[in-house]
LOBA-602496 format. One record per residue: residue number from 1; residue in three letters; x, y, z of N, C-alpha, C in turn. Coordinates in nm, 4 decimals. Layout:
LOBA-602496
+-----+------+----------+----------+----------+----------+----------+----------+----------+----------+----------+
:  nr : rest :     n_px :     n_py :     n_pz :    ca_px :    ca_py :    ca_pz :     c_px :     c_py :     c_pz :
+-----+------+----------+----------+----------+----------+----------+----------+----------+----------+----------+
: NUM :  Ala :        X :        Y :        Z :        X :        Y :        Z :        X :        Y :        Z :
...
+-----+------+----------+----------+----------+----------+----------+----------+----------+----------+----------+
***
This chain:
LOBA-602496
+-----+------+----------+----------+----------+----------+----------+----------+----------+----------+----------+
:  nr : rest :     n_px :     n_py :     n_pz :    ca_px :    ca_py :    ca_pz :     c_px :     c_py :     c_pz :
+-----+------+----------+----------+----------+----------+----------+----------+----------+----------+----------+
:   1 :  Unk :   0.0843 :  -0.1180 :   0.0000 :   0.0000 :   0.0000 :   0.0000 :   0.0889 :   0.1244 :   0.0000 :
:   2 :  Unk :   0.0521 :   0.2230 :  -0.0827 :   0.1317 :   0.3449 :  -0.0935 :   0.1055 :   0.4388 :   0.0233 :
:   3 :  Unk :   0.2100 :   0.5060 :   0.0676 :   0.1950 :   0.6031 :   0.1754 :   0.1298 :   0.7306 :   0.1219 :
:   4 :  Unk :   0.0824 :   0.8144 :   0.2129 :   0.0181 :   0.9397 :   0.1721 :   0.1162 :   1.0294 :   0.0976 :
:   5 :  Unk :   0.2405 :   1.0357 :   0.1457 :   0.3404 :   1.1198 :   0.0805 :   0.3650 :   1.0738 :  -0.0626 :
:   6 :  Unk :   0.3738 :   0.9430 :  -0.0827 :   0.3983 :   0.8878 :  -0.2159 :   0.2814 :   0.9183 :  -0.3087 :
:   7 :  Unk :   0.1586 :   0.9092 :  -0.2565 :   0.0416 :   0.9409 :  -0.3387 :   0.0416 :   1.0873 :  -0.3800 :
:   8 :  Unk :   0.0783 :   1.1760 :  -0.2882 :   0.0839 :   1.3195 :  -0.3203 :   0.1891 :   1.3451 :  -0.4278 :
:   9 :  Unk :   0.3050 :   1.2827 :  -0.4148 :   0.4108 :   1.2990 :  -0.5144 :   0.3641 :   1.2484 :  -0.6503 :
:  10 :  Unk :   0.2956 :   1.1341 :  -0.6530 :   0.2453 :   1.0793 :  -0.7788 :   0.1463 :   1.1740 :  -0.8450 :
:  11 :  Unk :   0.0572 :   1.2331 :  -0.7677 :  -0.0412 :   1.3267 :  -0.8231 :   0.0291 :   1.4516 :  -0.8761 :
:  12 :  Unk :   0.1276 :   1.5018 :  -0.8024 :   0.2021 :   1.6199 :  -0.8475 :   0.2747 :   1.5902 :  -0.9786 :
:  13 :  Unk :   0.3367 :   1.4730 :  -0.9882 :   0.4048 :   1.4362 :  -1.1120 :   0.3075 :   1.4256 :  -1.2287 :
:  14 :  Unk :   0.1926 :   1.3658 :  -1.2042 :   0.0919 :   1.3538 :  -1.3096 :   0.0469 :   1.4916 :  -1.3560 :
:  15 :  Unk :   0.0204 :   1.5815 :  -1.2628 :  -0.0207 :   1.7175 :  -1.2985 :   0.0908 :   1.7912 :  -1.3729 :
:  16 :  Unk :   0.2151 :   1.7682 :  -1.3333 :   0.3285 :   1.8305 :  -1.4016 :   0.3360 :   1.7858 :  -1.5470 :
:  17 :  Unk :   0.3261 :   1.6551 :  -1.5691 :   0.3336 :   1.6040 :  -1.7063 :   0.2165 :   1.6547 :  -1.7888 :
:  18 :  Unk :   0.0974 :   1.6508 :  -1.7328 :  -0.0186 :   1.7001 :  -1.8068 :  -0.0078 :   1.8502 :  -1.8321 :
:  19 :  Unk :   0.0428 :   1.9250 :  -1.7355 :   0.0582 :   2.0696 :  -1.7517 :   0.1632 :   2.1062 :  -1.8545 :
:  20 :  Unk :   0.2756 :   2.0358 :  -1.8538 :   0.3814 :   2.0671 :  -1.9503 :   0.3506 :   2.0138 :  -2.0887 :
:  21 :  Unk :   0.2580 :   1.9205 :  -2.1006 :   0.2247 :   1.8662 :  -2.2327 :   0.1622 :   1.9724 :  -2.3223 :
:  22 :  Unk :   0.1079 :   2.0778 :  -2.2640 :   0.0504 :   2.1874 :  -2.3418 :   0.1584 :   2.2537 :  -2.4273 :
:  23 :  Unk :   0.2825 :   2.2548 :  -2.3779 :   0.3914 :   2.3222 :  -2.4475 :   0.4546 :   2.2375 :  -2.5578 :
:  24 :  Unk :   0.4202 :   2.1106 :  -2.5641 :   0.4795 :   2.0237 :  -2.6651 :   0.3930 :   2.0221 :  -2.7901 :
:  25 :  Unk :   0.4552 :   2.0475 :  -2.9048 :   0.3808 :   2.0488 :  -3.0294 :   0.3697 :   1.9094 :  -3.0886 :
:  26 :  Unk :   0.4570 :   1.8237 :  -3.0495 :   0.4546 :   1.6874 :  -3.1040 :   0.3882 :   1.5936 :  -3.0038 :
:  27 :  Unk :   0.2939 :   1.5174 :  -3.0522 :   0.2200 :   1.4256 :  -2.9647 :   0.3102 :   1.3138 :  -2.9128 :
:  28 :  Unk :   0.4136 :   1.2762 :  -2.9878 :   0.4998 :   1.1667 :  -2.9425 :   0.5750 :   1.2046 :  -2.8155 :
:  29 :  Unk :   0.6076 :   1.3341 :  -2.8016 :   0.6774 :   1.3782 :  -2.6809 :   0.5868 :   1.3630 :  -2.5586 :
:  30 :  Unk :   0.4600 :   1.4008 :  -2.5762 :   0.3647 :   1.3842 :  -2.4664 :   0.3484 :   1.2365 :  -2.4328 :
:  31 :  Unk :   0.3376 :   1.1537 :  -2.5354 :   0.3215 :   1.0099 :  -2.5137 :   0.4429 :   0.9534 :  -2.4402 :
:  32 :  Unk :   0.5607 :   0.9975 :  -2.4807 :   0.6830 :   0.9508 :  -2.4147 :   0.6852 :   0.9926 :  -2.2680 :
:  33 :  Unk :   0.6546 :   1.1195 :  -2.2418 :   0.6544 :   1.1666 :  -2.1031 :   0.5474 :   1.0972 :  -2.0201 :
:  34 :  Unk :   0.4305 :   1.0762 :  -2.0792 :   0.3247 :   1.0071 :  -2.0063 :   0.3653 :   0.8627 :  -1.9767 :
:  35 :  Unk :   0.4296 :   0.7976 :  -2.0735 :   0.4797 :   0.6620 :  -2.0511 :   0.5850 :   0.6577 :  -1.9418 :
:  36 :  Unk :   0.6754 :   0.7567 :  -1.9432 :   0.7767 :   0.7637 :  -1.8374 :   0.7129 :   0.7844 :  -1.7012 :
:  37 :  Unk :   0.6076 :   0.8650 :  -1.6985 :   0.5375 :   0.8876 :  -1.5726 :   0.4747 :   0.7579 :  -1.5212 :
:  38 :  Unk :   0.4124 :   0.6823 :  -1.6113 :   0.3528 :   0.5549 :  -1.5694 :   0.4590 :   0.4592 :  -1.5165 :
:  39 :  Unk :   0.5738 :   0.4559 :  -1.5835 :   0.6837 :   0.3715 :  -1.5360 :   0.7300 :   0.4182 :  -1.3985 :
:  40 :  Unk :   0.7398 :   0.5491 :  -1.3808 :   0.7812 :   0.6045 :  -1.2516 :   0.6825 :   0.5684 :  -1.1413 :
:  41 :  Unk :   0.5530 :   0.5792 :  -1.1711 :   0.4519 :   0.5445 :  -1.0709 :   0.4593 :   0.3967 :  -1.0347 :
:  42 :  Unk :   0.4751 :   0.3114 :  -1.1355 :   0.4868 :   0.1682 :  -1.1104 :   0.6129 :   0.1396 :  -1.0287 :
:  43 :  Unk :   0.7230 :   0.2053 :  -1.0654 :   0.8484 :   0.1865 :  -0.9933 :   0.8365 :   0.2315 :  -0.8485 :
:  44 :  Unk :   0.7629 :   0.3400 :  -0.8258 :   0.7489 :   0.3877 :  -0.6882 :   0.6743 :   0.2861 :  -0.6027 :
:  45 :  Unk :   0.5787 :   0.2153 :  -0.6625 :   0.5094 :   0.1103 :  -0.5872 :   0.6043 :  -0.0037 :  -0.5538 :
:  46 :  Unk :   0.6887 :  -0.0395 :  -0.6494 :   0.7854 :  -0.1465 :  -0.6245 :   0.8799 :  -0.1057 :  -0.5122 :
:  47 :  Unk :   0.9295 :   0.0169 :  -0.5192 :   1.0211 :   0.0659 :  -0.4158 :   0.9515 :   0.0678 :  -0.2813 :
:  48 :  Unk :   0.8284 :   0.1191 :  -0.2821 :   0.7541 :   0.1320 :  -0.1568 :   0.7284 :  -0.0044 :  -0.0927 :
:  49 :  Unk :   0.7036 :  -0.1060 :  -0.1748 :   0.6619 :  -0.2348 :  -0.1203 :   0.7719 :  -0.3396 :  -0.1102 :
:  50 :  Unk :   0.8700 :  -0.3359 :  -0.1965 :   0.9632 :  -0.4487 :  -0.1986 :   1.1060 :  -0.4154 :  -0.1568 :
:  51 :  Unk :   1.1371 :  -0.2913 :  -0.1356 :   1.2749 :  -0.2587 :  -0.1024 :   1.2940 :  -0.2326 :   0.0463 :
:  52 :  Unk :   1.1960 :  -0.2715 :   0.1248 :   1.2072 :  -0.2595 :   0.2700 :   1.2436 :  -0.3962 :   0.3260 :
:  53 :  Unk :   1.3271 :  -0.3957 :   0.4272 :   1.3558 :  -0.5242 :   0.4919 :   1.4009 :  -0.5013 :   0.6350 :
:  54 :  Unk :   1.3739 :  -0.6017 :   0.7168 :   1.4166 :  -0.5996 :   0.8563 :   1.5600 :  -0.6498 :   0.8621 :
:  55 :  Unk :   1.6446 :  -0.5741 :   0.9308 :   1.7865 :  -0.6076 :   0.9395 :   1.8282 :  -0.6084 :   1.0855 :
:  56 :  Unk :   1.9105 :  -0.7057 :   1.1189 :   1.9664 :  -0.7120 :   1.2535 :   2.0586 :  -0.5920 :   1.2748 :
:  57 :  Unk :   2.0585 :  -0.5409 :   1.3958 :   2.1422 :  -0.4250 :   1.4290 :   2.2890 :  -0.4549 :   1.3998 :
:  58 :  Unk :   2.3295 :  -0.5785 :   1.4200 :   2.4703 :  -0.6141 :   1.3987 :   2.5112 :  -0.6028 :   1.2518 :
:  59 :  Unk :   2.4147 :  -0.6054 :   1.1601 :   2.4463 :  -0.5972 :   1.0170 :   2.4267 :  -0.4568 :   0.9587 :
:  60 :  Unk :   2.3861 :  -0.3619 :   1.0418 :   2.3666 :  -0.2248 :   0.9935 :   2.4999 :  -0.1586 :   0.9632 :
:  61 :  Unk :   2.4989 :  -0.0710 :   0.8643 :   2.6175 :   0.0082 :   0.8339 :   2.5784 :   0.1554 :   0.8269 :
:  62 :  Unk :   2.6762 :   0.2390 :   0.8392 :   2.6522 :   0.3830 :   0.8299 :   2.5949 :   0.4151 :   0.6916 :
:  63 :  Unk :   2.4883 :   0.4947 :   0.6887 :   2.4259 :   0.5332 :   0.5622 :   2.3024 :   0.4530 :   0.5267 :
:  64 :  Unk :   2.2771 :   0.3404 :   0.5967 :   2.1530 :   0.2663 :   0.5713 :   2.0349 :   0.3572 :   0.6028 :
:  65 :  Unk :   1.9284 :   0.3453 :   0.5232 :   1.8114 :   0.4315 :   0.5406 :   1.7118 :   0.3684 :   0.6362 :
:  66 :  Unk :   1.6989 :   0.4260 :   0.7510 :   1.6025 :   0.3822 :   0.8511 :   1.4627 :   0.4272 :   0.8086 :
:  67 :  Unk :   1.3633 :   0.3400 :   0.8195 :   1.2266 :   0.3759 :   0.7801 :   1.1455 :   0.4206 :   0.9009 :
:  68 :  Unk :   1.1498 :   0.3426 :   1.0060 :   1.0743 :   0.3768 :   1.1267 :   1.1704 :   0.4244 :   1.2347 :
:  69 :  Unk :   1.1247 :   0.5226 :   1.3113 :   1.2106 :   0.5706 :   1.4193 :   1.2182 :   0.4658 :   1.5299 :
:  70 :  Unk :   1.3310 :   0.4659 :   1.5980 :   1.3553 :   0.3731 :   1.7082 :   1.3548 :   0.4543 :   1.8367 :
:  71 :  Unk :   1.2672 :   0.4134 :   1.9313 :   1.2595 :   0.4831 :   2.0601 :   1.2719 :   0.3812 :   2.1723 :
:  72 :  Unk :   1.3546 :   0.4145 :   2.2665 :   1.3618 :   0.3366 :   2.3895 :   1.4004 :   0.4321 :   2.5010 :
:  73 :  Unk :   1.3085 :   0.4538 :   2.5912 :   1.3254 :   0.5486 :   2.7015 :   1.3703 :   0.6846 :   2.6485 :
:  74 :  Unk :   1.4916 :   0.7295 :   2.6841 :   1.5356 :   0.8624 :   2.6404 :   1.6177 :   0.8595 :   2.5111 :
:  75 :  Unk :   1.6324 :   0.7424 :   2.4514 :   1.7069 :   0.7306 :   2.3256 :   1.6070 :   0.7306 :   2.2102 :
:  76 :  Unk :   1.6277 :   0.8220 :   2.1165 :   1.5383 :   0.8331 :   2.0010 :   1.6233 :   0.8495 :   1.8755 :
:  77 :  Unk :   1.6032 :   0.7591 :   1.7794 :   1.6759 :   0.7653 :   1.6527 :   1.5725 :   0.7785 :   1.5416 :
:  78 :  Unk :   1.5788 :   0.8910 :   1.4701 :   1.4793 :   0.9202 :   1.3664 :   1.5403 :   0.8993 :   1.2277 :
:  79 :  Unk :   1.4564 :   0.8618 :   1.1301 :   1.5058 :   0.8474 :   0.9922 :   1.5544 :   0.9817 :   0.9370 :
:  80 :  Unk :   1.6647 :   0.9781 :   0.8651 :   1.7224 :   1.0982 :   0.8041 :   1.7473 :   1.0708 :   0.6558 :
:  81 :  Unk :   1.7424 :   1.1742 :   0.5723 :   1.7686 :   1.1546 :   0.4289 :   1.9090 :   1.1025 :   0.4002 :
:  82 :  Unk :   2.0031 :   1.1320 :   0.4883 :   2.1411 :   1.0868 :   0.4680 :   2.1657 :   0.9475 :   0.5242 :
:  83 :  Unk :   2.0684 :   0.8909 :   0.5909 :   2.0833 :   0.7579 :   0.6477 :   2.1294 :   0.7614 :   0.7922 :
:  84 :  Unk :   2.1652 :   0.6450 :   0.8413 :   2.2072 :   0.6311 :   0.9808 :   2.3478 :   0.6878 :   0.9970 :
:  85 :  Unk :   2.3653 :   0.7721 :   1.0979 :   2.4976 :   0.8304 :   1.1252 :   2.5778 :   0.7376 :   1.2165 :
:  86 :  Unk :   2.7053 :   0.7696 :   1.2326 :   2.7902 :   0.6905 :   1.3230 :   2.7362 :   0.6949 :   1.4655 :
:  87 :  Unk :   2.6896 :   0.8125 :   1.5060 :   2.6353 :   0.8285 :   1.6415 :   2.5091 :   0.7433 :   1.6597 :
:  88 :  Unk :   2.4196 :   0.7460 :   1.5597 :   2.2981 :   0.6639 :   1.5659 :   2.3332 :   0.5157 :   1.5704 :
:  89 :  Unk :   2.4320 :   0.4770 :   1.4912 :   2.4753 :   0.3374 :   1.4877 :   2.5308 :   0.2944 :   1.6231 :
:  90 :  Unk :   2.6048 :   0.3830 :   1.6867 :   2.6588 :   0.3532 :   1.8198 :   2.5452 :   0.3320 :   1.9199 :
:  91 :  Unk :   2.4433 :   0.4196 :   1.9155 :   2.3284 :   0.4062 :   2.0061 :   2.2523 :   0.2766 :   1.9800 :
:  92 :  Unk :   2.2310 :   0.2443 :   1.8522 :   2.1588 :   0.1212 :   1.8182 :   2.2354 :  -0.0023 :   1.8652 :
:  93 :  Unk :   2.3655 :  -0.0018 :   1.8477 :   2.4456 :  -0.1167 :   1.8914 :   2.4445 :  -0.1311 :   2.0431 :
:  94 :  Unk :   2.4379 :  -0.0197 :   2.1136 :   2.4271 :  -0.0248 :   2.2597 :   2.2938 :  -0.0890 :   2.2988 :
:  95 :  Unk :   2.1851 :  -0.0463 :   2.2342 :   2.0534 :  -0.1059 :   2.2618 :   2.0511 :  -0.2540 :   2.2250 :
:  96 :  Unk :   2.1219 :  -0.2905 :   2.1189 :   2.1289 :  -0.4299 :   2.0754 :   2.2016 :  -0.5153 :   2.1803 :
:  97 :  Unk :   2.3133 :  -0.4645 :   2.2306 :   2.3888 :  -0.5383 :   2.3336 :   2.3071 :  -0.5568 :   2.4608 :
:  98 :  Unk :   2.2231 :  -0.4561 :   2.4921 :   2.1382 :  -0.4650 :   2.6113 :   2.0134 :  -0.5502 :   2.5871 :
:  99 :  Unk :   1.9916 :  -0.5919 :   2.4628 :   1.8758 :  -0.6749 :   2.4303 :   1.7459 :  -0.5972 :   2.4148 :
: 100 :  Unk :   1.7541 :  -0.4680 :   2.3975 :   1.6333 :  -0.3840 :   2.3872 :   1.5792 :  -0.3780 :   2.2443 :
: 101 :  Unk :   1.6678 :  -0.3804 :   2.1456 :   1.6278 :  -0.3745 :   2.0042 :   1.7051 :  -0.4816 :   1.9290 :
: 102 :  Unk :   1.6349 :  -0.5629 :   1.8520 :   1.6999 :  -0.6695 :   1.7752 :   1.7132 :  -0.6346 :   1.6272 :
: 103 :  Unk :   1.6048 :  -0.5811 :   1.5687 :   1.6033 :  -0.5515 :   1.4254 :   1.5395 :  -0.4157 :   1.4013 :
: 104 :  Unk :   1.5763 :  -0.3547 :   1.2878 :   1.5142 :  -0.2296 :   1.2447 :   1.4728 :  -0.2441 :   1.0984 :
: 105 :  Unk :   1.3744 :  -0.1646 :   1.0588 :   1.3258 :  -0.1659 :   0.9213 :   1.4031 :  -0.0615 :   0.8413 :
: 106 :  Unk :   1.4714 :  -0.1079 :   0.7358 :   1.5473 :  -0.0160 :   0.6509 :   1.4973 :  -0.0259 :   0.5071 :
: 107 :  Unk :   1.5368 :   0.0726 :   0.4265 :   1.5036 :   0.0706 :   0.2842 :   1.6327 :   0.0507 :   0.2072 :
: 108 :  Unk :   1.6329 :  -0.0516 :   0.1235 :   1.7470 :  -0.0757 :   0.0366 :   1.7204 :  -0.0052 :  -0.0954 :
: 109 :  Unk :   1.8242 :   0.0323 :  -0.1634 :   1.8036 :   0.0951 :  -0.2928 :   1.9269 :   0.1647 :  -0.3433 :
: 110 :  Unk :   1.9062 :   0.2332 :  -0.4551 :   2.0131 :   0.3081 :  -0.5184 :   1.9841 :   0.4553 :  -0.4936 :
: 111 :  Unk :   2.0699 :   0.5264 :  -0.4212 :   2.0366 :   0.6618 :  -0.3787 :   2.0274 :   0.7662 :  -0.4894 :
: 112 :  Unk :   2.0898 :   0.7446 :  -0.6054 :   2.0939 :   0.8498 :  -0.7061 :   1.9939 :   0.8316 :  -0.8193 :
: 113 :  Unk :   1.9094 :   0.7307 :  -0.8153 :   1.8137 :   0.7070 :  -0.9231 :   1.7207 :   0.8260 :  -0.9460 :
: 114 :  Unk :   1.6629 :   0.8892 :  -0.8437 :   1.5764 :   1.0045 :  -0.8715 :   1.6497 :   1.1178 :  -0.9428 :
: 115 :  Unk :   1.7754 :   1.1398 :  -0.9091 :   1.8530 :   1.2450 :  -0.9738 :   1.8739 :   1.2126 :  -1.1209 :
: 116 :  Unk :   1.9007 :   1.0857 :  -1.1525 :   1.9183 :   1.0467 :  -1.2922 :   1.7898 :   1.0679 :  -1.3714 :
: 117 :  Unk :   1.6761 :   1.0341 :  -1.3143 :   1.5483 :   1.0518 :  -1.3830 :   1.5209 :   1.1996 :  -1.4082 :
: 118 :  Unk :   1.5397 :   1.2822 :  -1.3074 :   1.5154 :   1.4261 :  -1.3233 :   1.6106 :   1.4841 :  -1.4282 :
: 119 :  Unk :   1.7363 :   1.4429 :  -1.4264 :   1.8328 :   1.4914 :  -1.5253 :   1.7930 :   1.4492 :  -1.6661 :
: 120 :  Unk :   1.7470 :   1.3265 :  -1.6806 :   1.7032 :   1.2776 :  -1.8113 :   1.5849 :   1.3584 :  -1.8627 :
: 121 :  Unk :   1.4866 :   1.3834 :  -1.7775 :   1.3693 :   1.4606 :  -1.8192 :   1.4076 :   1.6044 :  -1.8548 :
: 122 :  Unk :   1.4978 :   1.6628 :  -1.7780 :   1.5418 :   1.7993 :  -1.8092 :   1.6189 :   1.8030 :  -1.9409 :
: 123 :  Unk :   1.6978 :   1.7000 :  -1.9678 :   1.7701 :   1.6932 :  -2.0945 :   1.6727 :   1.6837 :  -2.2113 :
: 124 :  Unk :   1.5681 :   1.6033 :  -2.1972 :   1.4667 :   1.5959 :  -2.3029 :   1.4009 :   1.7310 :  -2.3253 :
: 125 :  Unk :   1.3703 :   1.7981 :  -2.2185 :   1.2971 :   1.9241 :  -2.2269 :   1.3841 :   2.0369 :  -2.2835 :
: 126 :  Unk :   1.5115 :   2.0424 :  -2.2433 :   1.6006 :   2.1517 :  -2.2827 :   1.7055 :   2.1091 :  -2.3854 :
: 127 :  Unk :   1.6780 :   2.0059 :  -2.4650 :   1.7822 :   1.9512 :  -2.5519 :   1.8348 :   2.0525 :  -2.6535 :
: 128 :  Unk :   1.7471 :   2.1357 :  -2.7149 :   1.7950 :   2.2338 :  -2.8126 :   1.8876 :   2.3350 :  -2.7453 :
: 129 :  Unk :   1.8495 :   2.3815 :  -2.6279 :   1.9319 :   2.4784 :  -2.5551 :   2.0681 :   2.4185 :  -2.5213 :
: 130 :  Unk :   2.0680 :   2.2942 :  -2.4776 :   2.1939 :   2.2280 :  -2.4414 :   2.2820 :   2.2118 :  -2.5646 :
: 131 :  Unk :   2.2229 :   2.1676 :  -2.6770 :   2.3008 :   2.1482 :  -2.7991 :   2.3548 :   2.2809 :  -2.8524 :
: 132 :  Unk :   2.2727 :   2.3869 :  -2.8507 :   2.3192 :   2.5179 :  -2.8967 :   2.4302 :   2.5720 :  -2.8069 :
: 133 :  Unk :   2.4161 :   2.5560 :  -2.6775 :   2.5199 :   2.6015 :  -2.5846 :   2.6500 :   2.5262 :  -2.6072 :
: 134 :  Unk :   2.6397 :   2.3960 :  -2.6286 :   2.7587 :   2.3148 :  -2.6542 :   2.8231 :   2.3549 :  -2.7862 :
: 135 :  Unk :   2.7420 :   2.3782 :  -2.8895 :   2.7956 :   2.4198 :  -3.0197 :   2.8645 :   2.5552 :  -3.0092 :
: 136 :  Unk :   2.8040 :   2.6500 :  -2.9380 :   2.8664 :   2.7813 :  -2.9193 :   2.9984 :   2.7697 :  -2.8441 :
: 137 :  Unk :   3.0016 :   2.6851 :  -2.7431 :   3.1236 :   2.6663 :  -2.6651 :   3.2345 :   2.6070 :  -2.7516 :
: 138 :  Unk :   3.2002 :   2.5069 :  -2.8323 :   3.3011 :   2.4403 :  -2.9146 :   3.3509 :   2.5296 :  -3.0280 :
: 139 :  Unk :   3.2631 :   2.6123 :  -3.0848 :   3.3054 :   2.6979 :  -3.1962 :   3.3781 :   2.8234 :  -3.1490 :
: 140 :  Unk :   3.3575 :   2.8637 :  -3.0250 :   3.4243 :   2.9847 :  -2.9751 :   3.5670 :   2.9574 :  -2.9294 :
: 141 :  Unk :   3.6032 :   2.8327 :  -2.9102 :   3.7380 :   2.7984 :  -2.8613 :   3.8422 :   2.8101 :  -2.9691 :
+-----+------+----------+----------+----------+----------+----------+----------+----------+----------+----------+
***
C-alpha cells in the first residue's frame, strides 16, 4: 500500500506532465513523457513495497536508510535523508547489546536514481538549448 506522501508525489508528477504537455507540439513527446510517468509510478510502488527489509542491528552500516524511528526510554533515533549516522549506529548497537532492540526496518536501494530521472527529463525538455550552448562553446574555442 502506498503512503500518503507517495500518493501526493504521484499526483504532483501527473499534474506536471499534463501541464507541460501543453507546451509540446509533437504528440509523441507527450506520449513519451506520459509513458515515463507511468513507469515512474509503477516503480514507486515497487520501491515502496519491496525494497524494505528488517535487518539485525549487527548488520547495519553507516548510511543505511532507517524507515521507522527507534525509541527506547530517552534514546530516540529518527530516519534521516542521509541515512544512519555513526552516532545513531553507536546508540543502536548499545541497545542491541542490552537486548532492547533486535532488528530495524530499513530501505534498500540506489540513492541516485531520482537524480538520474530528473536529469534525463530535463535533458529531453532543454535539448535544443543544451546542444546550442555546446555548439557555441566548441566553436568559440
